[in-house]
N, C-alpha and C positions, 0 to 999 in steps of 0.2 A: 504493500500500500504506500503510495507516494505521499509526501507531505501536503500536497494540494488537495488530497481527498481523505486525509486522516481526520480524526475526531476534532482536532483544533487546527483550522487553516491558518498558517503563519502569514500568508499573503494578506488575508483580510485584516489580521491584527496589525500588520506593518503599515498597510495603507490607511488604517483608521476608518474604513468604510466597507460596507458589504459588497463583495464581488460575486457572491452566490456560487462559489466554486465547490461548496460542499453539498449542493443540492438541497434536500429537505431540511437539513440542520440549520441552514441560514434563515429559515422561516420560523424557527422556534426560539424559545428563551435560552437555549443552550448555545446559541451563536456567540462566539468569542467577542465579537464587536458589541453585541447587545449587552453582554455582561460587564464589559469594561466601561468605566465611567470617565477615565482620563484619556489623554491622547496617547498614541502608541509610543513605546520607548520607556526606558527605565528612569532617566533623569530629565524629565520634560521641563523642569524649571530652569535648566541650563540653556535651553534653546533661545537663540536670539531671533530677531525678525527675519523671516525667510525672504530670500531674494526673489525677484520676479521670475527668473529662470527656474528656480526650484518649484515655484507654484505652478508654472506651466508644465514642467516635467512631471510633477505629481499628478496633475490632471490627465496628462496623456497616458501615464502608466495605469491610472485607475480605469480609463476607458478600454485600453488595450487588454488588460487582464480581466476585466468584466466580461468581455466577449471571447476571451481565451485565445488571443492572437499573438503571434510573435512580431518582432519589429518589422521585418521585411514585408509580409503580407499586409500589415497595418499601413505602412507607408505607400504600398502599391494602391490600396484602396483610397488613400488620401489623394493621390495624384489623379485618380479617376474623379473624385469629388471636386477637385480644382477645376476640371474641365466641364463640370456639370453647370447648368444655368442656376442662378440664384445664389443663396448664401452657402459658402463652402462648408462651414461647420455643420449646418443642418443637413446638407447633402451627405456628408460623411456619416452622420448618425443614422440617417435613413437607410443608407447602404448597409451599415452594420446590422441594423434591425431586420433588414430583408434577407440576410444570409439564411440559407436553408437550415443550418445547424441551430441558429437562434430561433427560427420559427418552430422547429420541432420541440425545442425546450419550452418556449412560451406556451405552446399548445398542450403541453403535458405528455407528449409522446416519449420524452426522455427525462431522466432524473437530473441531468446536468447537460451543459453544452458539450462537454467532453464525451459524454455518453451518446449524445445526438450525433457527434462527428464520427464516432465509431459505427453507428448504425448506417450512416451514409457511405462511409468508406468501404464497408462490407457489402454494399449493394442492396441494402434492405429498404430503400426508399425510392418511390417513383413520383414524378411530377408530370401531371397530365398523361399518365400511362407510360412515360419514358423513364427508365432507370437513370438516376443521377448519383454519381459517386464522389462528388466534390462538395465539401461543406460550405465553400464560399459562393456557391451558386445563389444568385439573387432571384428571389421569387417575384412574380409580377401579379397584377390584378387578375382575378378569376382563375388563378392556378389552383389545381386540386392535388393535394399531396396524400399519398397512401403508403402503407407499409407493403413491401414486396417480399413474399415468402409464403411458407406453408402455415398450417394451423398453429404450430408452436410459436412462430413469430407474432402472429396476430394475438394469441393469448397473452404473450409477454407485454405487448403494447397496451392491451386492455388493462392488465394488472398495473402497469405504470400510470395509465390514465386514472385509475381508481386511487392510487396512492398519492397522486398530485392534484386531485380535484379541489384541494383547498386554494390552489392558485387562481388568480383572476385572469382569465383569458382576455387578451387585449381586444377591443371592439373591432379592429380591422381583420380579425380572424374569426372563422366559424369552425367549431370542432364538433364532430359527432363520434360516438364511441361504438356504434354497431351498424355498419362496419366502421373501424377506425378511419377517420378521414378529416383532413384540414382543408378549408377553402379560404383563399385570400380574397376577402370581400372588397377591400380597397387598399391602396398603398398607405403605409403609416405616415402620419404627420408629426410635427415637432412635439405635440402634446402626447403622442403615443410612445415616445421613446422611453424604454424601461430603465435606463441608467440616468441617475441625477448627475449632471455635469455642466461645466461652463465650456462649451465647445470652442468658443472664440480663443481661449487660452491654448487649446490644442493646435488650432490653426496658426496662431502666432508663433508657436514653437516650431512646427513643421515647415513653416514658410521661410525660416531663416536660412 
């Protein structure tokens, strides 16, 4: 078991915010961030005023780890967002939200985004009837997502849906459990973004 999926997620404690890397535990009172009342670190009173760069870096790391991305694919997506019309920060967040692995997690088909990425990589997911094995695939409006496999896979997805039914499914998705199916009603807007962040700080850092 890795430190990212262990009983106490060190990344969440270090960032001082919930990254939801532990799946269900992050929604309970056992979450390390919920139980901690002070800022992360031992000697918090010794800290001086953070620099603008450190604030920007911290915000970027929070977003990157929340969606479970490494630096290279995160920057690659940012460059796509730069070329998109409108606000770059909002475009970046909407692209992150539309990732197939994130959609599976939000809909309750997977316990975590890492779990969702495993399902996709192993070829267990279809979009509009076509198998997709890349977690970075961006869903579009009216896309229909289903598990691909036999009865055992469908049973596991239903069990996961049952164990994650406490989550609030975002309004831009419609989820049915028999058969398991996700429909993208509309594309997400800024108010639908699941991570709390100041995206302009991320843009300022990556634009340097």
